[in-house]
Gaussian input, Z-matrix of N, CA and C with variables (Angstrom, degrees):
# hf/3-21g

backbone

0 1
 N
 C     1     B1
 C     2     B2     1     A1
 N     3     B3     2     A2     1     D1
 C     4     B4     3     A3     2     D2
 C     5     B5     4     A4     3     D3
 N     6     B6     5     A5     4     D4
 C     7     B7     6     A6     5     D5
 C     8     B8     7     A7     6     D6
 N     9     B9     8     A8     7     D7
 C    10    B10     9     A9     8     D8
 C    11    B11    10    A10     9     D9
 N    12    B12    11    A11    10    D10
 C    13    B13    12    A12    11    D11
 C    14    B14    13    A13    12    D12
 N    15    B15    14    A14    13    D13
 C    16    B16    15    A15    14    D14
 C    17    B17    16    A16    15    D15
 N    18    B18    17    A17    16    D16
 C    19    B19    18    A18    17    D17
 C    20    B20    19    A19    18    D18
 N    21    B21    20    A20    19    D19
 C    22    B22    21    A21    20    D20
 C    23    B23    22    A22    21    D21
 N    24    B24    23    A23    22    D22
 C    25    B25    24    A24    23    D23
 C    26    B26    25    A25    24    D24
 N    27    B27    26    A26    25    D25
 C    28    B28    27    A27    26    D26
 C    29    B29    28    A28    27    D27
 N    30    B30    29    A29    28    D28
 C    31    B31    30    A30    29    D29
 C    32    B32    31    A31    30    D30
 N    33    B33    32    A32    31    D31
 C    34    B34    33    A33    32    D32
 C    35    B35    34    A34    33    D33
 N    36    B36    35    A35    34    D34
 C    37    B37    36    A36    35    D35
 C    38    B38    37    A37    36    D36
 N    39    B39    38    A38    37    D37
 C    40    B40    39    A39    38    D38
 C    41    B41    40    A40    39    D39
 N    42    B42    41    A41    40    D40
 C    43    B43    42    A42    41    D41
 C    44    B44    43    A43    42    D42
 N    45    B45    44    A44    43    D43
 C    46    B46    45    A45    44    D44
 C    47    B47    46    A46    45    D45
 N    48    B48    47    A47    46    D46
 C    49    B49    48    A48    47    D47
 C    50    B50    49    A49    48    D48
 N    51    B51    50    A50    49    D49
 C    52    B52    51    A51    50    D50
 C    53    B53    52    A52    51    D51
 N    54    B54    53    A53    52    D52
 C    55    B55    54    A54    53    D53
 C    56    B56    55    A55    54    D54
 N    57    B57    56    A56    55    D55
 C    58    B58    57    A57    56    D56
 C    59    B59    58    A58    57    D57
 N    60    B60    59    A59    58    D58
 C    61    B61    60    A60    59    D59
 C    62    B62    61    A61    60    D60
 N    63    B63    62    A62    61    D61
 C    64    B64    63    A63    62    D62
 C    65    B65    64    A64    63    D63
 N    66    B66    65    A65    64    D64
 C    67    B67    66    A66    65    D65
 C    68    B68    67    A67    66    D66
 N    69    B69    68    A68    67    D67
 C    70    B70    69    A69    68    D68
 C    71    B71    70    A70    69    D69
 N    72    B72    71    A71    70    D70
 C    73    B73    72    A72    71    D71
 C    74    B74    73    A73    72    D72
 N    75    B75    74    A74    73    D73
 C    76    B76    75    A75    74    D74
 C    77    B77    76    A76    75    D75
 N    78    B78    77    A77    76    D76
 C    79    B79    78    A78    77    D77
 C    80    B80    79    A79    78    D78
 N    81    B81    80    A80    79    D79
 C    82    B82    81    A81    80    D80
 C    83    B83    82    A82    81    D81
 N    84    B84    83    A83    82    D82
 C    85    B85    84    A84    83    D83
 C    86    B86    85    A85    84    D84
 N    87    B87    86    A86    85    D85
 C    88    B88    87    A87    86    D86
 C    89    B89    88    A88    87    D87
 N    90    B90    89    A89    88    D88
 C    91    B91    90    A90    89    D89
 C    92    B92    91    A91    90    D90
 N    93    B93    92    A92    91    D91
 C    94    B94    93    A93    92    D92
 C    95    B95    94    A94    93    D93
 N    96    B96    95    A95    94    D94
 C    97    B97    96    A96    95    D95
 C    98    B98    97    A97    96    D96
 N    99    B99    98    A98    97    D97
 C   100   B100    99    A99    98    D98
 C   101   B101   100   A100    99    D99
 N   102   B102   101   A101   100   D100
 C   103   B103   102   A102   101   D101
 C   104   B104   103   A103   102   D102
 N   105   B105   104   A104   103   D103
 C   106   B106   105   A105   104   D104
 C   107   B107   106   A106   105   D105
 N   108   B108   107   A107   106   D106
 C   109   B109   108   A108   107   D107
 C   110   B110   109   A109   108   D108
 N   111   B111   110   A110   109   D109
 C   112   B112   111   A111   110   D110
 C   113   B113   112   A112   111   D111
 N   114   B114   113   A113   112   D112
 C   115   B115   114   A114   113   D113
 C   116   B116   115   A115   114   D114
 N   117   B117   116   A116   115   D115
 C   118   B118   117   A117   116   D116
 C   119   B119   118   A118   117   D117
 N   120   B120   119   A119   118   D118
 C   121   B121   120   A120   119   D119
 C   122   B122   121   A121   120   D120
 N   123   B123   122   A122   121   D121
 C   124   B124   123   A123   122   D122
 C   125   B125   124   A124   123   D123
 N   126   B126   125   A125   124   D124
 C   127   B127   126   A126   125   D125
 C   128   B128   127   A127   126   D126
 N   129   B129   128   A128   127   D127
 C   130   B130   129   A129   128   D128
 C   131   B131   130   A130   129   D129
 N   132   B132   131   A131   130   D130
 C   133   B133   132   A132   131   D131
 C   134   B134   133   A133   132   D132
 N   135   B135   134   A134   133   D133
 C   136   B136   135   A135   134   D134
 C   137   B137   136   A136   135   D135
 N   138   B138   137   A137   136   D136
 C   139   B139   138   A138   137   D137
 C   140   B140   139   A139   138   D138
 N   141   B141   140   A140   139   D139
 C   142   B142   141   A141   140   D140
 C   143   B143   142   A142   141   D141
 N   144   B144   143   A143   142   D142
 C   145   B145   144   A144   143   D143
 C   146   B146   145   A145   144   D144
 N   147   B147   146   A146   145   D145
 C   148   B148   147   A147   146   D146
 C   149   B149   148   A148   147   D147
 N   150   B150   149   A149   148   D148
 C   151   B151   150   A150   149   D149
 C   152   B152   151   A151   150   D150
 N   153   B153   152   A152   151   D151
 C   154   B154   153   A153   152   D152
 C   155   B155   154   A154   153   D153
 N   156   B156   155   A155   154   D154
 C   157   B157   156   A156   155   D155
 C   158   B158   157   A157   156   D156
 N   159   B159   158   A158   157   D157
 C   160   B160   159   A159   158   D158
 C   161   B161   160   A160   159   D159
 N   162   B162   161   A161   160   D160
 C   163   B163   162   A162   161   D161
 C   164   B164   163   A163   162   D162
 N   165   B165   164   A164   163   D163
 C   166   B166   165   A165   164   D164
 C   167   B167   166   A166   165   D165
 N   168   B168   167   A167   166   D166
 C   169   B169   168   A168   167   D167
 C   170   B170   169   A169   168   D168
 N   171   B171   170   A170   169   D169
 C   172   B172   171   A171   170   D170
 C   173   B173   172   A172   171   D171
 N   174   B174   173   A173   172   D172
 C   175   B175   174   A174   173   D173
 C   176   B176   175   A175   174   D174
 N   177   B177   176   A176   175   D175
 C   178   B178   177   A177   176   D176
 C   179   B179   178   A178   177   D177
 N   180   B180   179   A179   178   D178
 C   181   B181   180   A180   179   D179
 C   182   B182   181   A181   180   D180
 N   183   B183   182   A182   181   D181
 C   184   B184   183   A183   182   D182
 C   185   B185   184   A184   183   D183
 N   186   B186   185   A185   184   D184
 C   187   B187   186   A186   185   D185
 C   188   B188   187   A187   186   D186
 N   189   B189   188   A188   187   D187
 C   190   B190   189   A189   188   D188
 C   191   B191   190   A190   189   D189
 N   192   B192   191   A191   190   D190
 C   193   B193   192   A192   191   D191
 C   194   B194   193   A193   192   D192
 N   195   B195   194   A194   193   D193
 C   196   B196   195   A195   194   D194
 C   197   B197   196   A196   195   D195
 N   198   B198   197   A197   196   D196
 C   199   B199   198   A198   197   D197
 C   200   B200   199   A199   198   D198
 N   201   B201   200   A200   199   D199
 C   202   B202   201   A201   200   D200
 C   203   B203   202   A202   201   D201
 N   204   B204   203   A203   202   D202
 C   205   B205   204   A204   203   D203
 C   206   B206   205   A205   204   D204
 N   207   B207   206   A206   205   D205
 C   208   B208   207   A207   206   D206
 C   209   B209   208   A208   207   D207
 N   210   B210   209   A209   208   D208
 C   211   B211   210   A210   209   D209
 C   212   B212   211   A211   210   D210
 N   213   B213   212   A212   211   D211
 C   214   B214   213   A213   212   D212
 C   215   B215   214   A214   213   D213
 N   216   B216   215   A215   214   D214
 C   217   B217   216   A216   215   D215
 C   218   B218   217   A217   216   D216
 N   219   B219   218   A218   217   D217
 C   220   B220   219   A219   218   D218
 C   221   B221   220   A220   219   D219
 N   222   B222   221   A221   220   D220
 C   223   B223   222   A222   221   D221
 C   224   B224   223   A223   222   D222
 N   225   B225   224   A224   223   D223
 C   226   B226   225   A225   224   D224
 C   227   B227   226   A226   225   D225
 N   228   B228   227   A227   226   D226
 C   229   B229   228   A228   227   D227
 C   230   B230   229   A229   228   D228
 N   231   B231   230   A230   229   D229
 C   232   B232   231   A231   230   D230
 C   233   B233   232   A232   231   D231
 N   234   B234   233   A233   232   D232
 C   235   B235   234   A234   233   D233
 C   236   B236   235   A235   234   D234
 N   237   B237   236   A236   235   D235
 C   238   B238   237   A237   236   D236
 C   239   B239   238   A238   237   D237
 N   240   B240   239   A239   238   D238
 C   241   B241   240   A240   239   D239
 C   242   B242   241   A241   240   D240
 N   243   B243   242   A242   241   D241
 C   244   B244   243   A243   242   D242
 C   245   B245   244   A244   243   D243
 N   246   B246   245   A245   244   D244
 C   247   B247   246   A246   245   D245
 C   248   B248   247   A247   246   D246
 N   249   B249   248   A248   247   D247
 C   250   B250   249   A249   248   D248
 C   251   B251   250   A250   249   D249
 N   252   B252   251   A251   250   D250
 C   253   B253   252   A252   251   D251
 C   254   B254   253   A253   252   D252
 N   255   B255   254   A254   253   D253
 C   256   B256   255   A255   254   D254
 C   257   B257   256   A256   255   D255
 N   258   B258   257   A257   256   D256
 C   259   B259   258   A258   257   D257
 C   260   B260   259   A259   258   D258
 N   261   B261   260   A260   259   D259
 C   262   B262   261   A261   260   D260
 C   263   B263   262   A262   261   D261
 N   264   B264   263   A263   262   D262
 C   265   B265   264   A264   263   D263
 C   266   B266   265   A265   264   D264
 N   267   B267   266   A266   265   D265
 C   268   B268   267   A267   266   D266
 C   269   B269   268   A268   267   D267
 N   270   B270   269   A269   268   D268
 C   271   B271   270   A270   269   D269
 C   272   B272   271   A271   270   D270
 N   273   B273   272   A272   271   D271
 C   274   B274   273   A273   272   D272
 C   275   B275   274   A274   273   D273
 N   276   B276   275   A275   274   D274
 C   277   B277   276   A276   275   D275
 C   278   B278   277   A277   276   D276
 N   279   B279   278   A278   277   D277
 C   280   B280   279   A279   278   D278
 C   281   B281   280   A280   279   D279
 N   282   B282   281   A281   280   D280
 C   283   B283   282   A282   281   D281
 C   284   B284   283   A283   282   D282
 N   285   B285   284   A284   283   D283
 C   286   B286   285   A285   284   D284
 C   287   B287   286   A286   285   D285
 N   288   B288   287   A287   286   D286
 C   289   B289   288   A288   287   D287
 C   290   B290   289   A289   288   D288
 N   291   B291   290   A290   289   D289
 C   292   B292   291   A291   290   D290
 C   293   B293   292   A292   291   D291
 N   294   B294   293   A293   292   D292
 C   295   B295   294   A294   293   D293
 C   296   B296   295   A295   294   D294
 N   297   B297   296   A296   295   D295
 C   298   B298   297   A297   296   D296
 C   299   B299   298   A298   297   D297
 N   300   B300   299   A299   298   D298
 C   301   B301   300   A300   299   D299
 C   302   B302   301   A301   300   D300
 N   303   B303   302   A302   301   D301
 C   304   B304   303   A303   302   D302
 C   305   B305   304   A304   303   D303
 N   306   B306   305   A305   304   D304
 C   307   B307   306   A306   305   D305
 C   308   B308   307   A307   306   D306
 N   309   B309   308   A308   307   D307
 C   310   B310   309   A309   308   D308
 C   311   B311   310   A310   309   D309
 N   312   B312   311   A311   310   D310
 C   313   B313   312   A312   311   D311
 C   314   B314   313   A313   312   D312
 N   315   B315   314   A314   313   D313
 C   316   B316   315   A315   314   D314
 C   317   B317   316   A316   315   D315
 N   318   B318   317   A317   316   D316
 C   319   B319   318   A318   317   D317
 C   320   B320   319   A319   318   D318
 N   321   B321   320   A320   319   D319
 C   322   B322   321   A321   320   D320
 C   323   B323   322   A322   321   D321
 N   324   B324   323   A323   322   D322
 C   325   B325   324   A324   323   D323
 C   326   B326   325   A325   324   D324
 N   327   B327   326   A326   325   D325
 C   328   B328   327   A327   326   D326
 C   329   B329   328   A328   327   D327
 N   330   B330   329   A329   328   D328
 C   331   B331   330   A330   329   D329
 C   332   B332   331   A331   330   D330
 N   333   B333   332   A332   331   D331
 C   334   B334   333   A333   332   D332
 C   335   B335   334   A334   333   D333

   B1=1.4440
   B2=1.5380
   B3=1.3275
   B4=1.4628
   B5=1.5278
   B6=1.3316
   B7=1.4672
   B8=1.5193
   B9=1.2797
   B10=1.4656
   B11=1.5300
   B12=1.3239
   B13=1.4618
   B14=1.5155
   B15=1.2918
   B16=1.4595
   B17=1.5181
   B18=1.3296
   B19=1.4495
   B20=1.5176
   B21=1.3396
   B22=1.4546
   B23=1.5185
   B24=1.3419
   B25=1.4591
   B26=1.5123
   B27=1.3026
   B28=1.4590
   B29=1.5120
   B30=1.2969
   B31=1.4540
   B32=1.5150
   B33=1.3383
   B34=1.4738
   B35=1.5245
   B36=1.3062
   B37=1.4572
   B38=1.5063
   B39=1.3129
   B40=1.4543
   B41=1.5114
   B42=1.3368
   B43=1.4622
   B44=1.5250
   B45=1.3298
   B46=1.4571
   B47=1.5131
   B48=1.3505
   B49=1.4617
   B50=1.5164
   B51=1.3189
   B52=1.4514
   B53=1.5159
   B54=1.3098
   B55=1.4497
   B56=1.5224
   B57=1.3388
   B58=1.4555
   B59=1.5188
   B60=1.2999
   B61=1.4489
   B62=1.5178
   B63=1.3281
   B64=1.4538
   B65=1.5159
   B66=1.2897
   B67=1.4613
   B68=1.5129
   B69=1.2967
   B70=1.4472
   B71=1.5338
   B72=1.3128
   B73=1.4596
   B74=1.5229
   B75=1.3218
   B76=1.4587
   B77=1.5237
   B78=1.3372
   B79=1.4649
   B80=1.5226
   B81=1.3326
   B82=1.4636
   B83=1.5241
   B84=1.3323
   B85=1.4666
   B86=1.5210
   B87=1.3453
   B88=1.4650
   B89=1.5329
   B90=1.3404
   B91=1.4653
   B92=1.5227
   B93=1.3212
   B94=1.4663
   B95=1.5185
   B96=1.3305
   B97=1.4553
   B98=1.5226
   B99=1.3162
   B100=1.4602
   B101=1.5190
   B102=1.3192
   B103=1.4565
   B104=1.5203
   B105=1.3187
   B106=1.4611
   B107=1.5246
   B108=1.3336
   B109=1.4668
   B110=1.5277
   B111=1.3302
   B112=1.4631
   B113=1.5249
   B114=1.3244
   B115=1.4581
   B116=1.5228
   B117=1.3291
   B118=1.4681
   B119=1.5247
   B120=1.3027
   B121=1.4627
   B122=1.5180
   B123=1.3242
   B124=1.4687
   B125=1.5278
   B126=1.3174
   B127=1.4732
   B128=1.5214
   B129=1.3097
   B130=1.4579
   B131=1.5344
   B132=1.3137
   B133=1.4608
   B134=1.5221
   B135=1.3356
   B136=1.4640
   B137=1.5248
   B138=1.3456
   B139=1.4634
   B140=1.5229
   B141=1.3315
   B142=1.4582
   B143=1.5210
   B144=1.3244
   B145=1.4600
   B146=1.5255
   B147=1.3281
   B148=1.4549
   B149=1.5130
   B150=1.3160
   B151=1.4640
   B152=1.5264
   B153=1.3192
   B154=1.4574
   B155=1.5262
   B156=1.3264
   B157=1.4645
   B158=1.5257
   B159=1.3250
   B160=1.4582
   B161=1.5256
   B162=1.3141
   B163=1.4631
   B164=1.5103
   B165=1.3191
   B166=1.4666
   B167=1.5284
   B168=1.3075
   B169=1.4588
   B170=1.5288
   B171=1.3171
   B172=1.4647
   B173=1.5232
   B174=1.3266
   B175=1.4554
   B176=1.5148
   B177=1.3157
   B178=1.4591
   B179=1.5287
   B180=1.3176
   B181=1.4601
   B182=1.5307
   B183=1.3190
   B184=1.4602
   B185=1.5300
   B186=1.3124
   B187=1.4613
   B188=1.5237
   B189=1.3278
   B190=1.4536
   B191=1.5262
   B192=1.3383
   B193=1.4524
   B194=1.5269
   B195=1.3290
   B196=1.4627
   B197=1.5274
   B198=1.3164
   B199=1.4630
   B200=1.5240
   B201=1.3405
   B202=1.4647
   B203=1.5237
   B204=1.3372
   B205=1.4638
   B206=1.5250
   B207=1.3130
   B208=1.4618
   B209=1.5185
   B210=1.3394
   B211=1.4578
   B212=1.5238
   B213=1.3252
   B214=1.4697
   B215=1.5247
   B216=1.3251
   B217=1.4669
   B218=1.5320
   B219=1.3243
   B220=1.4639
   B221=1.5302
   B222=1.3390
   B223=1.4710
   B224=1.5245
   B225=1.3222
   B226=1.4631
   B227=1.5266
   B228=1.3163
   B229=1.4665
   B230=1.5245
   B231=1.3153
   B232=1.4607
   B233=1.5258
   B234=1.3222
   B235=1.4721
   B236=1.5200
   B237=1.3414
   B238=1.4624
   B239=1.5240
   B240=1.3301
   B241=1.4634
   B242=1.5255
   B243=1.3315
   B244=1.4701
   B245=1.5223
   B246=1.3197
   B247=1.4622
   B248=1.5238
   B249=1.3215
   B250=1.4671
   B251=1.5163
   B252=1.3234
   B253=1.4585
   B254=1.5220
   B255=1.3046
   B256=1.4563
   B257=1.5219
   B258=1.3318
   B259=1.4488
   B260=1.5148
   B261=1.3218
   B262=1.4560
   B263=1.5157
   B264=1.3348
   B265=1.4573
   B266=1.5123
   B267=1.3218
   B268=1.4505
   B269=1.5194
   B270=1.3120
   B271=1.4638
   B272=1.5139
   B273=1.3099
   B274=1.4508
   B275=1.5063
   B276=1.3061
   B277=1.4570
   B278=1.5098
   B279=1.3161
   B280=1.4535
   B281=1.5102
   B282=1.3071
   B283=1.4538
   B284=1.5172
   B285=1.3111
   B286=1.4599
   B287=1.5141
   B288=1.2886
   B289=1.4552
   B290=1.5276
   B291=1.3112
   B292=1.4659
   B293=1.5156
   B294=1.3203
   B295=1.4517
   B296=1.5159
   B297=1.3294
   B298=1.4616
   B299=1.5228
   B300=1.3181
   B301=1.4674
   B302=1.5246
   B303=1.3093
   B304=1.4552
   B305=1.5119
   B306=1.3292
   B307=1.4579
   B308=1.5232
   B309=1.3265
   B310=1.4617
   B311=1.5107
   B312=1.2843
   B313=1.4589
   B314=1.5201
   B315=1.3377
   B316=1.4608
   B317=1.5046
   B318=1.3146
   B319=1.4553
   B320=1.5199
   B321=1.3032
   B322=1.4509
   B323=1.5151
   B324=1.3272
   B325=1.4615
   B326=1.5133
   B327=1.3308
   B328=1.4609
   B329=1.5236
   B330=1.3289
   B331=1.4667
   B332=1.5129
   B333=1.3134
   B334=1.4684
   B335=1.4775
   A1=109.31
   A2=119.21
   A3=121.46
   A4=112.36
   A5=113.53
   A6=119.64
   A7=109.60
   A8=115.96
   A9=119.97
   A10=109.11
   A11=114.86
   A12=119.52
   A13=109.11
   A14=113.90
   A15=117.85
   A16=110.48
   A17=115.15
   A18=118.79
   A19=108.43
   A20=116.61
   A21=120.32
   A22=109.18
   A23=114.63
   A24=119.35
   A25=110.10
   A26=116.21
   A27=120.71
   A28=108.66
   A29=115.87
   A30=120.98
   A31=110.07
   A32=116.64
   A33=117.73
   A34=110.71
   A35=115.80
   A36=120.30
   A37=113.78
   A38=117.37
   A39=121.23
   A40=111.20
   A41=116.52
   A42=119.67
   A43=113.40
   A44=117.66
   A45=119.11
   A46=112.48
   A47=117.12
   A48=121.33
   A49=111.49
   A50=115.87
   A51=119.66
   A52=110.30
   A53=116.09
   A54=121.77
   A55=108.24
   A56=115.32
   A57=119.14
   A58=107.13
   A59=116.47
   A60=121.35
   A61=110.15
   A62=115.53
   A63=120.75
   A64=108.21
   A65=115.07
   A66=118.53
   A67=109.56
   A68=114.86
   A69=121.70
   A70=109.32
   A71=116.18
   A72=121.66
   A73=111.04
   A74=116.34
   A75=120.82
   A76=111.51
   A77=116.96
   A78=119.84
   A79=110.71
   A80=116.91
   A81=120.49
   A82=110.98
   A83=116.08
   A84=120.67
   A85=113.11
   A86=116.88
   A87=123.20
   A88=111.58
   A89=115.01
   A90=121.04
   A91=107.63
   A92=116.74
   A93=119.34
   A94=111.90
   A95=116.89
   A96=120.17
   A97=109.23
   A98=116.20
   A99=121.79
   A100=108.59
   A101=116.26
   A102=122.00
   A103=109.89
   A104=117.29
   A105=121.09
   A106=111.85
   A107=117.42
   A108=120.77
   A109=111.78
   A110=117.21
   A111=121.57
   A112=108.45
   A113=116.36
   A114=121.99
   A115=111.21
   A116=117.30
   A117=119.86
   A118=111.40
   A119=117.02
   A120=120.47
   A121=112.46
   A122=116.40
   A123=120.47
   A124=112.64
   A125=117.76
   A126=120.58
   A127=111.90
   A128=117.56
   A129=122.08
   A130=111.14
   A131=117.13
   A132=122.58
   A133=113.07
   A134=117.09
   A135=121.75
   A136=107.73
   A137=116.50
   A138=120.37
   A139=110.95
   A140=116.05
   A141=121.14
   A142=111.31
   A143=116.79
   A144=120.96
   A145=112.52
   A146=117.16
   A147=120.55
   A148=113.81
   A149=117.67
   A150=120.91
   A151=109.95
   A152=116.07
   A153=121.21
   A154=107.34
   A155=116.55
   A156=121.22
   A157=110.72
   A158=115.42
   A159=120.83
   A160=111.36
   A161=115.30
   A162=121.55
   A163=111.36
   A164=115.50
   A165=120.51
   A166=110.51
   A167=116.79
   A168=121.86
   A169=111.16
   A170=117.22
   A171=120.69
   A172=113.37
   A173=117.50
   A174=120.35
   A175=113.32
   A176=118.00
   A177=121.35
   A178=109.71
   A179=116.21
   A180=119.76
   A181=108.65
   A182=116.36
   A183=120.64
   A184=111.94
   A185=116.33
   A186=120.18
   A187=111.92
   A188=116.41
   A189=119.66
   A190=112.25
   A191=118.23
   A192=119.52
   A193=110.98
   A194=116.69
   A195=120.49
   A196=109.68
   A197=116.78
   A198=120.56
   A199=111.66
   A200=116.69
   A201=120.59
   A202=109.53
   A203=117.02
   A204=120.76
   A205=110.51
   A206=117.31
   A207=120.51
   A208=111.30
   A209=117.23
   A210=121.04
   A211=110.68
   A212=117.45
   A213=120.66
   A214=109.68
   A215=116.95
   A216=120.40
   A217=110.96
   A218=115.68
   A219=119.99
   A220=110.93
   A221=116.02
   A222=120.35
   A223=110.57
   A224=117.35
   A225=120.34
   A226=110.59
   A227=116.68
   A228=120.05
   A229=111.47
   A230=116.35
   A231=120.82
   A232=112.21
   A233=116.85
   A234=124.26
   A235=112.36
   A236=116.43
   A237=119.94
   A238=110.50
   A239=116.30
   A240=122.66
   A241=108.38
   A242=117.01
   A243=118.35
   A244=110.85
   A245=115.99
   A246=120.65
   A247=110.62
   A248=116.63
   A249=121.91
   A250=108.38
   A251=115.07
   A252=119.80
   A253=109.74
   A254=116.36
   A255=120.99
   A256=109.34
   A257=115.54
   A258=120.26
   A259=114.94
   A260=118.74
   A261=120.82
   A262=107.60
   A263=115.61
   A264=119.53
   A265=109.90
   A266=115.63
   A267=121.34
   A268=108.95
   A269=116.96
   A270=120.81
   A271=110.08
   A272=115.50
   A273=119.71
   A274=108.04
   A275=116.33
   A276=119.79
   A277=110.42
   A278=115.87
   A279=119.58
   A280=110.81
   A281=116.97
   A282=121.69
   A283=111.27
   A284=115.01
   A285=119.83
   A286=108.78
   A287=114.50
   A288=119.74
   A289=108.36
   A290=117.34
   A291=119.77
   A292=112.43
   A293=117.33
   A294=120.00
   A295=112.83
   A296=117.05
   A297=121.00
   A298=109.25
   A299=116.31
   A300=120.74
   A301=112.45
   A302=116.22
   A303=118.82
   A304=111.48
   A305=118.22
   A306=122.20
   A307=112.17
   A308=118.49
   A309=120.75
   A310=113.30
   A311=120.53
   A312=122.05
   A313=111.32
   A314=115.21
   A315=120.62
   A316=112.87
   A317=119.28
   A318=123.27
   A319=113.33
   A320=117.97
   A321=119.70
   A322=110.57
   A323=116.92
   A324=120.08
   A325=112.95
   A326=118.24
   A327=121.45
   A328=110.95
   A329=116.56
   A330=120.48
   A331=109.19
   A332=116.73
   A333=120.42
   A334=110.43
   D1=122.18
   D2=-176.61
   D3=-69.18
   D4=143.83
   D5=178.19
   D6=-81.54
   D7=143.89
   D8=176.21
   D9=-91.36
   D10=134.89
   D11=177.27
   D12=-93.75
   D13=127.27
   D14=177.36
   D15=-100.05
   D16=-28.70
   D17=-178.75
   D18=-134.46
   D19=126.96
   D20=179.04
   D21=-90.31
   D22=150.81
   D23=177.75
   D24=-73.24
   D25=142.75
   D26=176.57
   D27=-98.75
   D28=132.15
   D29=178.57
   D30=-92.72
   D31=134.49
   D32=178.29
   D33=-68.91
   D34=136.52
   D35=178.14
   D36=78.10
   D37=11.25
   D38=179.47
   D39=-75.26
   D40=-169.20
   D41=-177.36
   D42=-64.53
   D43=-26.40
   D44=-179.88
   D45=-89.00
   D46=-18.40
   D47=-179.47
   D48=-75.90
   D49=160.45
   D50=178.13
   D51=-75.07
   D52=143.89
   D53=-179.50
   D54=-91.10
   D55=126.10
   D56=176.50
   D57=-81.60
   D58=113.94
   D59=-175.22
   D60=-106.97
   D61=126.60
   D62=175.08
   D63=-102.18
   D64=126.03
   D65=178.46
   D66=-95.94
   D67=143.22
   D68=179.70
   D69=-68.69
   D70=134.24
   D71=179.99
   D72=-60.54
   D73=-39.95
   D74=-177.32
   D75=-74.29
   D76=-33.87
   D77=177.21
   D78=-68.53
   D79=-37.22
   D80=178.35
   D81=-61.92
   D82=-43.54
   D83=-178.20
   D84=-86.95
   D85=1.66
   D86=179.39
   D87=57.03
   D88=46.92
   D89=177.63
   D90=-85.39
   D91=126.81
   D92=-179.13
   D93=-88.82
   D94=-38.41
   D95=-178.56
   D96=-136.99
   D97=140.17
   D98=-177.47
   D99=-92.76
   D100=131.55
   D101=-176.35
   D102=-89.73
   D103=125.31
   D104=-178.77
   D105=-72.50
   D106=-16.66
   D107=-179.02
   D108=-81.19
   D109=-13.29
   D110=177.70
   D111=-84.16
   D112=80.55
   D113=-173.78
   D114=-67.01
   D115=-39.37
   D116=-179.44
   D117=-64.06
   D118=-34.86
   D119=176.84
   D120=-70.63
   D121=-31.97
   D122=-179.70
   D123=-79.46
   D124=-22.12
   D125=-178.48
   D126=-60.12
   D127=-28.48
   D128=178.67
   D129=-63.05
   D130=-27.52
   D131=-175.28
   D132=-100.62
   D133=6.95
   D134=178.47
   D135=-122.18
   D136=133.15
   D137=-178.90
   D138=-75.21
   D139=176.13
   D140=179.91
   D141=-64.45
   D142=-30.50
   D143=178.97
   D144=-80.32
   D145=-12.22
   D146=179.64
   D147=103.23
   D148=5.73
   D149=179.63
   D150=-84.99
   D151=148.93
   D152=176.52
   D153=-77.23
   D154=125.82
   D155=-178.37
   D156=-74.51
   D157=152.28
   D158=-176.55
   D159=-79.52
   D160=167.14
   D161=178.00
   D162=-62.06
   D163=-34.76
   D164=-178.85
   D165=-61.46
   D166=-36.52
   D167=-179.08
   D168=-81.48
   D169=-45.10
   D170=-173.33
   D171=-81.85
   D172=-26.79
   D173=-178.43
   D174=81.49
   D175=12.90
   D176=179.62
   D177=-80.43
   D178=151.35
   D179=176.04
   D180=-75.40
   D181=169.99
   D182=-174.69
   D183=-61.39
   D184=-45.37
   D185=-177.76
   D186=-62.25
   D187=-45.66
   D188=-178.21
   D189=-74.80
   D190=-28.88
   D191=176.67
   D192=-65.33
   D193=-37.86
   D194=176.79
   D195=-65.03
   D196=-42.12
   D197=178.46
   D198=-65.08
   D199=-36.80
   D200=177.14
   D201=-63.16
   D202=-45.58
   D203=-179.41
   D204=-60.95
   D205=-42.26
   D206=178.53
   D207=-66.12
   D208=-39.13
   D209=179.38
   D210=-67.29
   D211=-39.06
   D212=178.67
   D213=-65.30
   D214=-42.25
   D215=178.86
   D216=-62.39
   D217=-42.35
   D218=179.64
   D219=-65.71
   D220=-41.41
   D221=179.90
   D222=-66.08
   D223=-33.09
   D224=177.15
   D225=-68.73
   D226=-40.45
   D227=178.63
   D228=-63.92
   D229=-34.69
   D230=179.46
   D231=-85.20
   D232=3.53
   D233=179.25
   D234=64.96
   D235=28.76
   D236=174.20
   D237=-86.51
   D238=-30.29
   D239=176.09
   D240=-122.86
   D241=145.44
   D242=177.72
   D243=-79.39
   D244=153.97
   D245=175.82
   D246=-73.35
   D247=-38.22
   D248=178.14
   D249=-132.01
   D250=162.49
   D251=179.66
   D252=-72.84
   D253=147.69
   D254=178.77
   D255=-86.75
   D256=139.21
   D257=175.37
   D258=83.30
   D259=1.41
   D260=177.63
   D261=-89.12
   D262=118.48
   D263=-178.01
   D264=-84.18
   D265=147.58
   D266=178.17
   D267=-75.04
   D268=141.37
   D269=179.69
   D270=-68.13
   D271=148.61
   D272=173.42
   D273=-97.16
   D274=148.07
   D275=-178.05
   D276=91.47
   D277=-168.34
   D278=-179.18
   D279=72.59
   D280=-139.96
   D281=-178.87
   D282=-71.15
   D283=148.23
   D284=174.38
   D285=-106.74
   D286=152.12
   D287=175.20
   D288=-68.99
   D289=152.04
   D290=-177.55
   D291=-59.86
   D292=-33.23
   D293=-178.51
   D294=-75.33
   D295=-19.60
   D296=-177.82
   D297=-90.12
   D298=97.31
   D299=-178.93
   D300=-105.25
   D301=11.78
   D302=179.99
   D303=75.91
   D304=-136.45
   D305=-176.28
   D306=-102.13
   D307=22.99
   D308=-175.63
   D309=-90.60
   D310=-0.99
   D311=179.14
   D312=92.61
   D313=-168.11
   D314=-175.11
   D315=-71.00
   D316=-43.25
   D317=-171.08
   D318=-106.50
   D319=26.20
   D320=-179.58
   D321=79.31
   D322=-138.48
   D323=-178.01
   D324=-99.79
   D325=13.21
   D326=177.03
   D327=-76.64
   D328=144.74
   D329=175.26
   D330=-106.39
   D331=134.08
   D332=179.02
   D333=-126.47

C-alpha cells in the first residue's frame, strides 16, 4: 500500500530558493577595460602558485574574465607578474617527465 506524502522535501537552491548572485567587480565599478599595469588589482585573479583563477572563484563575468586573462598574460610578458610562484618546490613522485625513464636506458627496455 503506497504511503501518502503530506510534505515534500525542499531542495536547497531549487526554483523556490533564493539565487545567490555574484556581481562582477568590474561591472559594479563600470570598468570598460582592464589595465595590465595595475598589478595589485590583477593579484586578486592570480593564485599563489601563479595560475589564473577561474570565474567561479573570482566572481567575474565572462567578458571581464577574458580581459583579466589577457591583462595577466601581458603583465607576465612585461615582467610585472611572475609566470610561477617563487620558492614553491616541485613535488616528487607522481608523473614522470617523458625524458626521465629511470635506469632503463635511452629506449626503455628494448634491446637493439
